[in-house]
C-alpha positions in Angstrom: -18.3 -26.4 -21.8 -14.8 -24.9 -21.8 -15.9 -22.4 -24.5 -18.7 -21.3 -22.3 -16.9 -21.1 -19.0 -15.2 -17.7 -19.7 -18.4 -16.3 -21.2 -20.4 -17.4 -18.1 -17.8 -15.8 -15.8 -17.7 -12.6 -17.8 -21.5 -12.4 -17.8 -21.7 -13.0 -14.1 -19.1 -10.2 -13.6 -21.2 -8.0 -15.8 -24.4 -9.0 -14.1 -23.0 -8.1 -10.7 -22.2 -4.5 -11.7 -25.4 -4.1 -13.7 -27.5 -5.5 -10.9 -26.0 -3.2 -8.3 -26.6 -0.2 -10.6 -30.0 -1.3 -11.9 -31.4 -2.1 -8.5 -30.1 1.1 -6.9 -31.4 3.2 -9.8 -34.8 1.5 -9.7 -35.0 1.9 -5.9 -34.0 5.6 -6.0 -36.3 6.5 -8.8 -39.3 4.6 -7.4 -38.7 5.9 -3.9 -38.6 9.5 -5.2 -41.6 9.0 -7.3 -39.8 9.7 -10.5 -41.3 9.1 -14.0 -40.4 5.7 -15.5 -38.1 7.3 -18.1 -36.0 9.1 -15.5 -35.8 6.0 -13.4 -34.7 3.9 -16.3 -32.1 6.4 -17.3 -30.7 6.5 -13.8 -30.6 2.7 -13.6 -28.7 2.4 -16.9 -26.2 5.1 -15.9 -25.6 3.4 -12.5 -25.3 0.0 -14.2 -22.5 1.3 -16.4 -20.8 3.1 -13.5 -20.8 0.0 -11.3 -20.0 -2.3 -14.2 -17.0 -0.3 -15.2 -15.9 0.2 -11.6 -15.7 -3.5 -10.9 -13.5 -4.0 -13.9 -11.3 -1.0 -13.2 -10.8 -2.3 -9.7 -9.6 -5.6 -10.9 -7.3 -4.2 -13.6 -5.8 -1.7 -11.3 -4.6 -4.6 -9.1 -2.4 -5.6 -12.1 -0.4 -2.4 -11.5 -1.6 -0.3 -14.5 -2.5 3.3 -14.4 -6.1 4.5 -13.9 -6.2 5.7 -17.5 -5.2 2.3 -18.8 -7.7 0.6 -16.5 -10.5 2.9 -17.7 -9.5 2.1 -21.3 -9.6 -1.6 -20.6 -12.9 -1.4 -18.9 -14.5 0.5 -21.7 -13.2 -2.0 -24.3 -14.1 -5.0 -22.2 -17.5 -4.1 -20.8 -19.4 -1.7 -23.0 -21.1 -4.2 -25.3 -21.9 -6.6 -22.5 -23.4 -3.9 -20.3 -25.3 -2.4 -23.2 -26.9 -5.7 -24.2 -27.7 -6.5 -20.6 -29.3 -3.1 -20.0 -31.4 -3.2 -23.2 -32.7 -6.6 -22.3 -33.1 -6.0 -18.6 -34.9 -2.7 -18.9 -37.0 -3.9 -21.9 -38.3 -6.8 -19.8 -39.1 -4.6 -16.8 -40.9 -2.1 -19.0 -42.8 -5.0 -20.7 -44.2 -6.3 -17.5 -47.5 -4.5 -17.0 -47.5 -2.4 -13.8 -44.0 -3.4 -12.7 -42.5 0.1 -12.8 -45.4 1.6 -10.9 -45.8 -1.2 -8.4 -43.8 0.3 -5.6 -40.9 -0.9 -3.5 -43.0 -3.1 -1.2 -44.5 -5.0 -4.2 -43.6 -8.6 -5.2 -44.4 -7.5 -8.8 -41.6 -4.8 -8.6 -39.0 -7.1 -7.2 -40.1 -10.2 -9.1 -40.0 -8.4 -12.5 -36.6 -6.9 -11.7 -35.2 -10.4 -10.7 -36.8 -11.9 -13.8 -35.4 -9.2 -16.1 -31.8 -9.8 -14.8 -32.2 -13.5 -15.4 -33.3 -13.0 -19.0 -30.6 -10.4 -19.5 -28.0 -12.9 -18.2 -29.3 -15.6 -20.6 -29.2 -13.2 -23.6 -25.8 -11.7 -22.8 -23.9 -14.9 -22.2 -23.8 -15.9 -25.9 -22.8 -12.3 -26.8 -19.9 -12.5 -24.4 -18.9 -16.0 -25.7 -18.8 -14.6 -29.3 -16.7 -11.6 -28.2 -14.3 -13.7 -26.2 -13.8 -16.1 -29.0 -12.6 -13.1 -31.1 -10.2 -11.8 -28.5 -12.6 -9.0 -27.5 -14.7 -8.2 -24.4 -13.5 -9.9 -21.3 -10.7 -11.6 -23.2 -9.0 -8.2 -22.9 -9.3 -8.2 -19.1 -8.0 -11.7 -18.8 -4.6 -10.6 -20.1 -4.3 -8.3 -17.1 -5.0 -11.1 -14.6 -1.8 -12.9 -15.6 0.4 -9.8 -15.0 
């Protein structure tokens, strides 16, 4: 389990940022009646923004410059967020009617929650592999000990 613990923590961290951006993007796009493609693009963009922001906030606490923190966030989170977003959006798009269900629909919220769960399960082994090679969130952990 010790090999998996950092991967689970990294994936939960990634999931937090991705979920904030993903849900916000889906809600905005759906509420405004945007086409599915525009809603997905907004969701992905916001997932990256919030995912990076959470890491930058933590790394800045170690006393590094904003430029260094941005560099660390890009190195640590890009693959994890990308995998999570591909899986997450792929699942939502694969559920018939989910994108068009509307904000008051159980189908909309259920498919979104299900997609985030599947994305977490797929991304965790990716993060484990990256951490075992000193990449991904392994980069961030060096700043927590500063």
